[in-house]
N, C-alpha and C positions, 0 to 999 in steps of 0.2 A: 423522557418523553419531552418533546419538544412542543412548547406551547405558543400558538399564533401571536398573542400578545406580547411574549418575550421577543419574538422576531421582529416585529415592527419596533418596539421599544430598542433592541439592539440596533436596528438600522437608524433610529433616531440618536443613537450615541450613548445610550443607558448601560454603563459597564456591568450594573448588577444583573440586567437582563441578559447580557452576553455570558456572564458567569453562570447562569442557570442553563443555558444553552450547551456550555462546555460541560457542566456537571451531568446533564441529560445524554450526552453523545460521546463523553469521555472513553467509556469502557469500549465501545464499538470502534472508534477511532483507534484506540490502542490495540485493539485485536487485529484490525485491518492492517495496520503498521507493521506490528510484529510478523504478520503472516507474509507480507510482502517483502519485508526486509530481511526475515528469518532471524534478526539478532533483537532480542529484548530491550538492551541498552540503546540500541539505534531507534527503537519504536518510541520510546519516551522522547527523545529529541525530535523525532518525526512529528510526533502528535503536538509537542509545544511550538514547532515551527508552523504547522498547519493550522492551528488555533491563532497563531499571530497573523498569518496570511488572511485567515478568515475574518478577523477583526478589523483589519486595515481595509480589506474589500468591502466589508459592510459600512464601515465609515465612509468610503469613498462612493458608496452607492453602486458598486458592482453587482450585487446581488438584486436582481429584479422579480424574482420569484415569490411564490406565496408559500405559507408555512409547510405543506407536505413537500415542497420541492428543496426545502432547506438542508434535509438529511442527505439527499443524492449530492447536492452541492458541496457539502462538508465531505462526504465521502470522496469526491472528485479531488479535492484540496488535499486529503490525507494520501490518497493514491499517488497524486503527484509529487508531494513532499517525500513519500516512501521512495519513489522512482528516482527522484534526484538524489536521495542519500544513497540508494543503491549505487548509481553511477559514481557519486564522489568516493564511496568505499572501494569499488573496483578499480578506479584510477589510483587511488591511494595504495591498495594492494599491488597493484603492476609496479608502482614505483619502488616500493619496499622489496618486492621480489627481484626487480631488477638491479637493485642496489646491493642486495644479498648475494645474488648469483647472476653477476653480469654476462657470464658465458651459457647461461641456461644448462649447465651440468646436473644440478641436483633434481632429482626425480622420485625421491623417497616416496612411498605410499603413506598416506595417513593411517595409522592403526584405528582411529575413531571410526573408519568407515566400515569396520566389521559389526558394529552395531547396527541393527535395522533401523532404528529411529534415525540415527545419523545419516546411514544411506539414504532414507527416504527424505530428509531435510536437504541433503546434498542435492539429489535428483531434482527436487523442486527449485533449487537455488540455479540448477543448470538451464531451467526453462528461459526462454527471453523474457524480458521485463514485462512486455504485452501480454504473454501468455499467462505468466506467473500472477500478474494482477487479475486478469479474468478469472484464473481458476481459484484464487483466494476468495474473490468476492462471490463467486457461484458456489463452489464447492464446500469451502469452509464457513463463509459467512451466511449461505442460503439465500443471496439475494437473486431476485427474479433476472431473467435475461435483460428485460427492460431496464431495471434498477441498475444493473451492472455496466449496460450500454450508456446510460445517463452518467454514472459516475465516472466512467473512461471516456465519455464524449466520442462515443463510435456508435455504429449501427448493431442492431440486434444480431445481424448475420455475422458481424465481426467478432462479437462476444462467442457466438455458437462455434465458430471456426477456431478462435482461440483456445476455448475450453477442450474442444475436440482434439486439437493438435497437441496441447498439453498432456491430455489423458494418453494419447498414441506415444508421446516422447516418454512418459514415466512407464507404461507398459513395455516399451523398448529397453528401457534403462533396467528393468527388474526380470525380463525374460531369460530362461536359461540359454 
């Protein structure tokens, strides 16, 4: 639970107040990061990066909202950090694949895809970053459309469209 006095104290530079904010929102941040990144190990790094960004932003006076808006602001930072990590991981994977198979000749199927859970995870990873983030916030985290829109800094309609398109892509992926 985020307390309003902790928010103001953190803005004023109190590290203990910021620590209480981190403790109060860590589990949620880790859940969001893990679901957007789809890798638990990356999620811990993402959360650390997100809270570092939040601390710096608070110290620089970039959070101008009230206590109820802090959670949406933190969610937005976590999602951005997760999307940054995804982009970095994809670039890294492409470089590794290109180095390992410069001619693009190996296309062996991954046997792990036979497991339904793995297929579902893979399907979610195939969504665009925007669709995946909106889908995770709405469907897995249970945020309202408004909360998800605030976290992703877009309109309510954009969230609705992204979630609908994500569901459509997932259905196509699993239809016979």
